[in-house]
N, C-alpha and C positions, 0 to 999 in steps of 0.2 A: 409261394411269388412272389419278385415284388415289382415298381412302377417298372422298370426296364424290362422283365420280362414283361409283361401287359404290352409295354410298345412292340414288341419285336415281336407278339401276335399279331401283331395288328399291323406289322410290316411284312410280315408275311402273309395277311389277307390281303393286304394292298397291293402285292406281287402278285399273287392269286388270279386278281381280274384284273389288273393290268397285261397282264400275261396269256391272260385265258383267250382263245382260241372266239375269235367274233362271229356269229349267225348270222348265217346269207342271208342275203337282205334282211338286215339289221342288224346295224351299223354302233349303235348305243345297247345289244346285248352280245349277251359271251354265255360261251361253255367255262365251267369249273367241277371238279371234283365236289360232290354236295358231300359226301359223310367229311371230307375231307377239310370243307369249311365250318362246316356247323360243327364239327370238334375244336378248332380253332376259339368256333361264336363262345361255345361253351367254358371254354375255358377263360376267357376275357370272363365273359358272367360270373365265371366261382370267384377269381381273384377280385376281381369289380369292386369290392362290397372289403373286402380288407386293403387296399389299394386308396380305395376313399376315406378308410379307417384311419390309414398311416400319413394320408394327407392332413386331414381335418385336425387332429393328433398335432404335427408339422405346424401346421397354421397355427396353433394355441399357443403350442412350444413361442413360438416367432414372436406374438405377439403379446406375450410376458414377458420374454426379452426386451423388446421394445419398452413396455409398459417400464420394468424396471428398469433401464436405461434413461430410459423418461425423467421418471423419477432421482434418480444416480444424480442424472442431469441437471434437476431444478437443484437441491441438495447440494446441488458444485456450489451452482449461479445460488444461491442466497448465501452461502459459508464467505463465497470472495465478495458478492456485494457487503458483507457485514466486516468482513477484515477492512475495508475497501475504506468504508465509514471509517472504522473508529481507527482508520490511517487518520483519514482526513480531520478525525477528531484531536486526534493524538500530534498530527502538526499544528495543528488551532493552535493547540495549548500548550507546548516549546515555542511560538511563533508567538503570543501571547506573556508568557513567561520571560519573553526575550526583552523583548518590550518593556517589561515594567523591569526588567535585572535597569533596561538602559533609561526609563527611568529613572531610577533609585542611585545607580553611577551617576547621572547626570546633577541630581539632589544632593547628593552626600560631596560631590564635587564643588556646587556651590555652596553646597554651609563650610566646606573646607575654607574655600577662596576669602569667605567673607572673615573665617575668622584667623586666617593669614593677616585678615589686613587692621580687627581689629585689636590682633596680639601686636600685632606695628604699632601699631599708633600709643597700646599699652608700652609699650617700649618704651617705645620714642617721648612719650610725655615722660615717664621717671623720671629715663634719661636726659630729661628736658630738667627736669625740676630739680633733678638733683647739681646737675651743672649749673643752675643758682642759686641752692642753698651753698655750693661749695663759691663759689664767687663770690656769696657773703659774708662766709665763712674767712675766705682769700681776706675781704677789704676789713672784716674788724679783722684777722689778726695784722692787717699793714698799720690799719686804725690802733691799736693795742704795743702792734711793734714801735710809730712813730712814740706814740703816747711814752710808751718807754721811755724813747731813746730824750725826746724833751726834758720828761722828770731826770732824766741821770744829766743833762748839765751836754749834752751832744745836740747841734743842729738838724730841724731832719731833713733826711739822705747824704747825712756827712757819716762813715763810720770811723768805729773806734778802735 
């Protein structure tokens, strides 16, 4: 017999009492079939320990289920916290890497600009020196040409 049977028996007993004939001059007393009431009470008493044991088993199973659910929820919470912490650390690493990368690029660009400036100055200086050397060589050639013309009897500036 299960819990529903016990409840059904209690409902039958309740119905017997509420539908019973009242005793004259005793508003709170009634007449019921003693044997039938005792039989129902005995059935309830016989099945009550089984029902209580089943109820205890169900409560224990429920408590175990709740305990397992709490442990699983706690494990999930801890795992989520660890993942979130790792993601924050990863984002921090990425942020630091980006900052360092930007610094390195800025430094490389500054060095590149400085090298361009120095190279430009060097090339400008070399070209100026070449121009001065060529100008001096041209002056020497013109002087030699004039000396050659003079030695040959021609007047300077005159063509032969």
